[in-house]
N, C-alpha and C positions, 0 to 999 in steps of 0.2 A: 502494500500499499505506499502508495507516494503520499508528499505533506506539499499544500501550499496551493496557492492559486496557480502553478502553472503544471499540476496534475494533473496528465493526461490520460491514463484509464487509475480507475476509481470503480467503489463498487455503490452500485446503484440502489435505493429501496425502492418497495413493492407500493403504486399508487393502489391509494383507497377507490372504492367506488363516488365516494364527493369528489377528489379530486378530480376524479377520472370523466367526470361529470363535467363539472367546471373548465376541464381543457378540451373539449369535446366544444361546448360553447364558443371556445377564443381561439379553436384549430378546428374548423366544422370540417372540414379535408384532411386532418390525418387521423389514420388509424389510435383505436385503444388500444392498449397496450398496457399486460399486468407488470411487466418488468424492463429493466433498462440494460444494450449490450455494453463490455466495460472496452469495447474497443470504439473508434469514431470512423465512420466512414469517407469516403471520398466529399469532397466541397460538388453543392450541387450541381455544377455544371463544369467539366474541367476544365483547369485552363488548356488554351490549343497554343501550339506550336507555331502555328500561321500565323498569331493576332489573336487576337480576343472581339469578340461579339456582341452585342448586348441581344439584340433579336433571338438568340440561343439561350438566352438565360431567362430560370423558372421565380427568377428570386429566392432572398433566402430566406430560412423561418425556422434556425434550428434550437433544438429541443432545451429546453430547462433540465436540471439534470444534479446532481447531489453530491458533493466529494467531502470529503473527510481530511483531515488535519492530523498530525501527528499528535495531538490532545486528545483526540474524538471527538471533538467542535466538528457537525457538518454543516452548511455553504451550500446555496443555489448557485450554481453558473454555467455558462454557454460559451459556445464555440459560435468564433463564423470567418467569414472567407473576405478580407483586401485587396486590390489590384494595389500592386506599386510601380509605380512609374518606371520602365528602363527595364522592366523583370517580364518575360516570359511566364512565368510563374506566380502562383495567387500565394498571401500571408494570411496562415490562418491564426487566431488571435483568440484570447483565452477574456473573459468579461466575468467578477464573481460579480450576483448580484445580492447579494448580505447572509448570515446564518441563518439554517431552515429554524432557530427560534425565535426568533423578530416575524418572519413572514409567514404566510401560505405559502402554495405552491401556486395557487393565482394570482395573488400580490406578483409573485415573480417574472409571472407570465407576463402584465400588463405593464413593469417596468421593462422585459425586454424588450417589447411590441415598444416603447417610447425609444430606448434605446439606437435599437434598430430606424423608428425613423426618422430622431435627429441624426443621426447618417446619412439617411435617404438613399441606403443602399440599393433599396427597387424603387426606387422614384423614376417616375420616364425622366428627368431631365439629367438623370447621373448619369457623367461621362468616365467612360471607362478610358485610364490614361493607356497612353500607348508604349508597346514594348519596346522602341526606337529611341536613339537618341538623333543628333545631330549624326556624329562618328558617322552611324551607318547611312545617315543620308549621302557626306562625302564621297562615302568607302562607290557607294554606288552612281557619283556623277563620278569618284575617278577615273572609274573602271568601264562603265559600261554606259552612260548617257554620255560623258563627254567625248568620249573617243568617236563617239558614232556620230553624234551632231557636229562637232571641230576636229573632225578630222583635219586639215586644210585651212585652219583659219589661227587667228592669231588668240582669239577669243581665249580657246583653251590654257595657253597662258597667262592673260591677262587674269582672267578667272584663279588661277590656280594662286597664283600670285597675290589676290585679296583674300583667300580661304587660309594662306599662312601667313601672313599681315595681320589681318585684321580680325577674323571670323574663328580659326580653330579650338584656339591658345581661350577662349571665354566660353564660345557655345557648346564645347565636341562631346561633355558629359552632360548635356541639360537633353534631356526628356522632351521630345519632340512638340506635344501637347502644349509644354510649356513656353513653346516661342509663343506668344502673344507681343501685339502690338503694346501691351504696356511693358512687359519686357525689355523689347524692342527700346523702345524711349528710354527706360533708364539704362541702358549698356550706350547707348547709343551719347545720354547728356557727358556718361562717364567718360568716353574718348573724347568729345570734346572739351572737358577740363582738363584734359589731359592734351589739349595740342591741337585733333587731327579735325579738316576740315570737313565744314558738312558736305561739300560734293565728295570727299573718299568716304562719308560714311553712305552716301545715299549712295553709290556704285557699290559699297561692297555689302547693303542690304540687296541692293537688287540681284545679286548672285549668290546668296542666301535665297532669294524668294525664288530663284528659279532652283535652286542644288533640292528644294522642297517640293517643289510641285512637280520637280522633275518623280520625287520618289514617292510622292504622294500618286494615293489611285484614282484619285479625282481628277487632279492635273491642275491645282489649285495649291496655291501660297497659304498656308495660314493665318495671315493678316496681309495690310497696304500699305505702302509708303504715304496716301493722303493721309493715315493719322498720325503720321510724325512732328513731333512738335518742334516744329525750329521757328524760333524767335521771325516775327516781323521782321525788325531789322537788320536781321540775320538773311532773311530769305532775297531783301531791296541788295545788301550787298555783295551775295550771287547772283542778281541777274546784271548788275554793273560789272561785277569783271567779266560776265560771260560778253558784255558787248564791246569790250577791252582787251579782248584776248588778242594777242598779236601778229598783225598779217605785213606782209611784205608788197609792195606795190612793183611793178613792173620797172620805175627809174632802180626802185632796190637793188631788183634784182640784176640787172644790166650789171649799176654799182660793184655788187658779190662777186660774180661769174667774171669781171674786169679785175678784180682783185686777187679774185685764186688764179687765173690765168698766170698770174705774176709773180703771187708768192707761192703758190702748189710747188710741191717739192715733186717732177720729175717731170718730163713734156706729156707722158701718155697721162698721169693723173689727172692735170693742170686741164687737158682737152676732156677732157673724159666727164670731171664735176662741173667743171662752164658752161656744156651742152646738158646733161642735167638736169643744174638751175634754171638755165631760162628754156628749156623744153616746160619743164613743172610749172614755171609760172605763168606760160601760157599756154595751158591744154589743162590747169588745175587739176591735176590728174592726183589721187591718190597714192602717197610714198610707196605702199605694196603697190600699186599699180603702175605709176611712174617706175617701179624695181625690174618689173615681171615682161615688161615690154622686151616684144622679140623682133628683129628684123624683117621680120615679114608683116608685121602689125603695124607697119609705120610706110603709108602712101605719101610721098612725097606729090606726086604731078597731082593728087587730090585734095592735098593735103589734107589730113585724116590720119586720126590713130582709133585703132582697134582697140579696144577692150574685154580681154576675154578670163585675164587672168591677175592671179594679185600674191603679191611674196607676204607672208608672214612675218609678225618678228623672230621668229626662227623658226628656221625648215626650207620644206625645198616651196614653188612659187603650186599654188592649187585654184581654188573655186573665187569668183569675187567674192564680197559683201552681201550682196541683196543680189533679186534679180533687175532693179534701176540701174547696179552697177556694170551692168555689160551691157555697152554703146559703142556707138563709134563716135566721135568726137572731134568737128570740123573746125580747124584755126585760117580764118578766113579775113582774122585780121591784122593790121601792120606789126603787132609784137612777133606775127607768125612766121616774118622772113625772117628775122634776126632771130629768132629759135629754128628754125630752118639750116639757115645756111652756118648757125654752131655745127649742126646735129652733121651734115653733110662734109664741116669739116672735123671733127670725129672720125665721120665714119671712111674716110679718103684713105688711111692705107688695110682698112680692114678689108679680108676676105673669107668672110665667115660665110656658114650656112644658114639661109631663109628664118631657120627656125630656134639660132643661135639666140642668146638671153640680146640685146641692144645694148648694158650694159650690165660686166661684167666682171670676175677679177682671174687675175694670173690662170687660175684655172680653170676657167669658164663655170664659174659659178657666179650666184646671187649675191647680191651687194649687200649687207646688211644698213640698215638708217646709221645705227648706231654708231657706223666705220662713218658715213658719210659727215656726220656732226663735229665725229673727236676729228678728224685730219681736216677738211677746209674750210664747212659751212661756218661755227662756232670762232674760229680765229678770226674768219673775214667780218662778222658782225661784230666782234668786239673791238675789231682793230678800227670800220669805219664808224663805230659808235651805234651803233642800231642795237632794239634792244634783244634780245636771245631767242631765239624761238624755233623749233623742229621745222623739217620740209612741212608740214600743211599750212607752215603762216605764206608758203607761196598758194596752197592753194583758196584759203581763204582771198587774196590778194587778188585775185583769179576773178573769183566770184564778183568782190565787190566791181572791178574793172568791168567785165560785163552788164552788168547792173545798172550802172554809172553809165555805160554807153547806150541805155536806153531797149537793149533787146530783150524782148518779150522772157517774164521772168517761167513761163513755162517752159519754153527751151533752153533759158539758164539752168532750170531744174534738171534737163535733161540732159547737157553738157556735164553738168555734175555731177551728175551719179543718185540725184539724190531723191528718197523712198517718198517726201513730203516737203509743201510749200515751206511748211517751218521751219524746216533744216533751212531750207536755202536763206531765208530770211535768217535765222540763225546766223550763220556764215560770211553776211554780208557787215551785221556788229556794227561799231560806232565807226563813222566814218571821221577819219584822219583833219583835222581843223586845214592843212594845206589844199587837201582835199577841193574840201568845202570851199577855201577859197576863191581854188580854181574853177570851181563850177558856175560861181558866182559871177568870177570875172569874164569869161566865158558866154555866158547869154544878156547880164546890164551893160558888157565896154559893147557887144555889138547893134545894141538898143541905141544905146547917145550917138553912136557912129552918124546913126539911120536916122534921127531926129535934128544933128547940129547940118545935115545932108539936105534933109530937107525944110530949113531956117533959110540956109545958104541958099538954095533952091527960090524960094520964098522971096527973099531979099533980093535976087539977080531980077 
């Protein structure tokens, strides 16, 4: 005989006829028994290894039993099952009701029912905790979803960086059902106080949403970023910074190319990087699209560039970012002539096959953007006094140049390979004051000259 509330195998006393009648009133569906077994059976619905399903549970209505301590005193108790977040198996717990001398069995039954009701174990609103944690969803993303969806895309590398730098350390052991907008807001504020920007946090949470939705059977994330509590002042600052992203105009692109041609190490590198800078500024291609161009993608007679491949940050060439990225870019403005002239100069001594990469290393492999920034672009912009930025700054400058030239926005969107007009407007950003002044001068200056001519003709 074991002692204490944790006793599992205990001797049960027989029920009297009056007790049995009261039990029948409380539990009409339970058969009347004359005695109790010394063993405890399995839970009403055993935990399943493939997850937990509320629809297969009939509720819990444990029997009130009698236990005996070492000193001989008897007490009423019952055992019930609880779900544990992050675990497949349920846990059995024991609740002592009280000594048998202080209450009848019917009173013990009522206390048991009140206890079960307060726990809401049998309530329709009871939420069964998931047996999976965030680390399980990350494992599924890394092994199954990610490689299948981003086999040739830089998103796989970007998301892996966000997982390691921001998500994995804080969330790996957290049960998935505990990842709510409230817990996300609490985590975001802690990271924000540590110096992480809201932009970085939103990117990390978008990655978390994609990981959780890929792991979920419903295909939906457990929270929405609309519930992220960002102060209005911070939202305004984010919009202002987005409009002030660095962009290089065509004039700046020409200055950068001229500096590279004079200062870069090696003749071959000078010609290659100068042609690359001007072609990117004239066409508005994404850096990955520019570095994935092949010789047969450029048609100098038709002044077009075919885009059907892209280079991720690491790896070989692969598919483009989206359906809108597959396009043919027309180079028909004045900037095209300078860019094509530089490209012909670079290709003058090349006898490569048509399918060879337009810009490649000595081993004919693709050039990484980081190498361009390190070897030529950043040294050039620092020497010229321009703000430091990546290759995408030439793309923003091209987008703005086409819009200021009055080209239809739908045409600009197609040329840029944007999937929405909102993205095209975002790329325009804040127009530099020098370009604003030049635009006003080109418009109002002509009007002043026309008015002066009209006045002179009238006076004559």
